[in-house]
Structures are given as structure tokens and as C-alpha cells.
C-alpha positions as CSV (number, residue, x, y, z in Angstrom):
1,M,124.5,117.9,80.7
2,E,127.7,116.5,80.3
3,A,129.6,119.8,80.6
4,A,127.8,121.1,83.5
5,M,129.0,118.1,85.4
6,R,133.0,118.6,84.1
7,A,132.6,121.8,85.4
8,V,130.9,121.4,88.7
9,D,133.8,118.5,89.5
10,T,136.5,121.3,88.3
11,I,135.2,123.4,91.0
12,K,135.1,121.3,93.9
13,S,138.4,119.6,92.6
14,F,139.7,123.2,92.5
15,R,137.8,123.5,95.9
16,E,139.2,120.3,97.7
17,T,142.8,121.3,96.4
18,R,143.5,124.9,96.6
19,L,140.9,126.2,98.9
20,S,141.7,124.3,100.9
21,A,145.3,125.1,101.9
22,L,143.9,128.5,102.5
23,R,144.9,129.6,106.4
24,S,142.4,132.1,108.1
25,P,143.5,135.5,107.5
26,S,143.9,135.9,111.0
27,E,147.1,133.6,111.3
28,F,148.0,134.8,108.3
29,F,148.5,138.6,109.6
30,D,148.9,137.4,112.5
31,H,150.7,140.7,114.1
32,N,152.6,138.7,117.4
33,R,154.3,136.2,115.6
34,I,156.4,139.1,113.4
35,S,159.9,139.2,114.1
36,R,162.7,140.2,112.5
37,P,165.5,136.9,111.4
38,T,168.3,136.8,113.2
39,D,170.3,136.2,110.1
40,L,170.8,135.0,106.5
41,N,170.2,131.1,107.5
42,Q,167.5,132.2,110.0
43,A,165.9,134.2,107.0
44,V,166.2,131.4,104.4
45,S,164.6,128.6,106.6
46,R,161.6,130.7,107.5
47,I,160.9,131.5,103.8
48,S,161.5,127.6,103.2
49,Y,158.4,126.9,105.6
50,N,156.2,130.1,104.9
51,T,155.9,129.3,101.1
52,R,154.7,125.9,101.7
53,Y,152.3,126.1,105.0
54,F,150.5,129.4,103.3
55,S,150.6,128.3,99.8
56,G,147.4,129.5,99.2
57,N,146.9,132.5,100.8
58,Y,150.5,133.4,98.5
59,G,148.3,132.2,95.8
60,L,145.3,134.3,96.8
61,V,148.1,137.5,97.1
62,I,149.5,136.9,93.3
63,A,145.4,137.1,91.9
64,V,144.5,139.7,93.6
65,L,147.4,141.5,92.2
66,A,146.9,140.2,88.8
67,V,143.7,141.2,88.8
68,Y,145.0,145.4,90.2
69,A,147.3,145.1,87.3
70,L,144.8,144.2,84.6
71,L,142.3,147.0,86.2
72,T,144.7,149.5,85.7
73,N,145.7,148.8,82.4
74,P,142.7,149.5,80.9
75,L,144.3,149.2,77.2
76,L,145.5,146.0,78.2
77,L,142.4,144.9,79.5
78,I,140.6,145.7,76.1
79,S,143.2,144.1,74.0
80,L,143.3,140.9,75.9
81,G,139.4,141.1,75.4
82,F,139.4,141.9,72.0
83,L,141.9,138.9,71.1
84,I,140.3,136.3,73.7
85,G,136.5,137.8,71.5
86,G,137.8,137.5,68.6
87,F,138.9,133.5,68.9
88,T,135.8,132.9,70.1
89,A,133.2,134.4,67.3
90,I,135.5,133.4,65.1
91,N,135.2,129.5,66.3
92,K,132.0,130.0,67.4
93,W,130.3,131.1,63.8
94,A,132.9,131.4,61.4
95,P,134.0,127.4,61.1
96,E,133.1,127.1,57.4
97,P,133.9,129.5,54.6
98,M,131.4,132.2,53.7
99,Q,130.4,134.3,50.6
100,V,130.5,137.7,51.3
101,G,129.9,139.7,48.0
102,D,132.7,138.8,45.7
103,H,135.1,137.6,48.4
104,V,135.1,134.4,50.1
105,V,136.2,134.8,53.8
106,T,137.9,132.0,55.5
107,Q,138.9,131.5,59.0
108,K,142.4,131.6,57.8
109,S,141.4,135.2,57.2
110,L,139.3,136.2,59.7
111,Y,142.6,134.8,61.7
112,T,144.8,137.1,59.8
113,G,143.5,140.0,60.3
114,L,142.5,139.1,63.5
115,F,146.4,138.9,64.6
116,V,147.0,142.5,61.9
117,I,145.1,144.4,64.6
118,G,145.1,142.5,67.6
119,L,149.1,142.1,68.2
120,P,150.1,145.8,67.8
121,L,147.6,146.6,70.1
122,L,148.5,144.2,72.5
123,W,152.6,145.3,71.9
124,W,151.0,148.7,72.6
125,S,149.5,148.0,76.0
126,S,152.7,146.7,77.1
127,P,152.1,143.2,78.4
128,L,155.9,142.1,79.7
129,G,155.9,145.6,81.6
130,T,152.3,144.5,83.7
131,F,153.9,140.6,84.1
132,F,157.2,142.1,85.4
133,W,155.6,143.7,88.1
134,L,153.5,141.4,89.2
135,V,156.4,139.3,89.3
136,G,158.4,142.0,91.5
137,A,155.3,142.9,93.0
138,S,154.3,139.4,94.0
139,G,158.0,138.4,94.6
140,V,158.7,141.6,97.5
141,L,155.4,141.0,99.1
142,I,155.6,137.3,99.9
143,F,159.4,137.3,100.8
144,A,158.8,140.1,102.9
145,H,155.8,138.3,104.7
146,A,157.2,135.2,104.5
147,S,160.4,136.0,106.4
148,V,159.4,138.5,108.8
149,I,156.7,135.8,109.9
150,E,157.6,132.9,112.6
151,P,156.6,129.3,112.0
152,G,154.3,128.0,114.4
153,V,154.9,125.3,116.8
154,E,153.6,122.8,114.0
155,S,156.7,123.9,112.3
156,E,158.9,121.9,114.5
157,Y,156.2,119.1,114.3
158,A,156.5,119.0,110.0
159,A,160.6,118.1,110.5
160,V,160.2,115.6,112.5
161,Q,157.3,114.0,110.3
162,D,160.1,114.7,107.4
163,G,162.6,112.9,109.5
164,V,164.8,115.6,109.4
């Protein structure tokens, strides 16, 4: 019961902190505010403001790209499932040594077997390539969006409130 209450509290906290930062799709995709920055200073200023203002939306973009990357690399999905499922299964069903025939199987030997099979499988599925693709793709999308969207009128009030 206590675990369920913690889960509910975690979901409420996530909703209050992360989802409250989401801007509406009509504001995020407002084609009327798209313009080319005149110089590098204006682009940097827009990126600085828009990455804070649309931080929830950009986090959602990264999450969607991460799910896409996992779904398009099934070997990575299988290897991660194997490793995470193996850890979970070993912790849940094999906390104590077991006698199997003439051998005693310990948790340490199960983890060794999991690593011997799981790590080469994970290496073969190229997680670093997927990670760097995710960083590059999200960086390009976020910086491109943040640099071409003009800040709204509220950005002028934010500058006054910050004491600038």
C-alpha cells in the first residue's frame, strides 16, 4: 500500500513539475512567429530564451526521439530487455544459493552468466551509435526550432523581472 502511495506521489510530482512546463502545440508550432535571425547575437538570444520557455516541449521531443531510436533498433531493445529482465529475475527469484544437481548456483554466478551473454549482445547492438544519434538529432531539432521562433511579448516582461 505504501509503495502505491509513493507511486501516486511520484506521478503527481512529475505532472506538477514537468508537464506544467509543456506549452500548447499551437504555441510550439506557431508558424506566424517563425523568422530568420538577423545575426548570431539574435540567434543566441532566441536559443537562450526559447530553451527555457519550451523546456517541457523539448524534453518531450527528446523522449519521442528516444522511443523512435529504440523501436528502430530492435537488437538494442532486446539486449536492454534481456539485461534489465535478468537483473530483475535474479534479484526476485534467486536471492539465496540453490542446489541444482551437484552444483550450487549462487547469485554471483547468475550475474556472471548474465554479463557474459548480455554485455556482448549489448555491444553488438551499438548503443553508443544510438546515443550519439539521439544527441545529434535532438540537438539539431531543438537548436533549429529555438533559433527561428521569435520570443513572445512575455519575453520582454521576463527581462524586466530578472532585473536586466
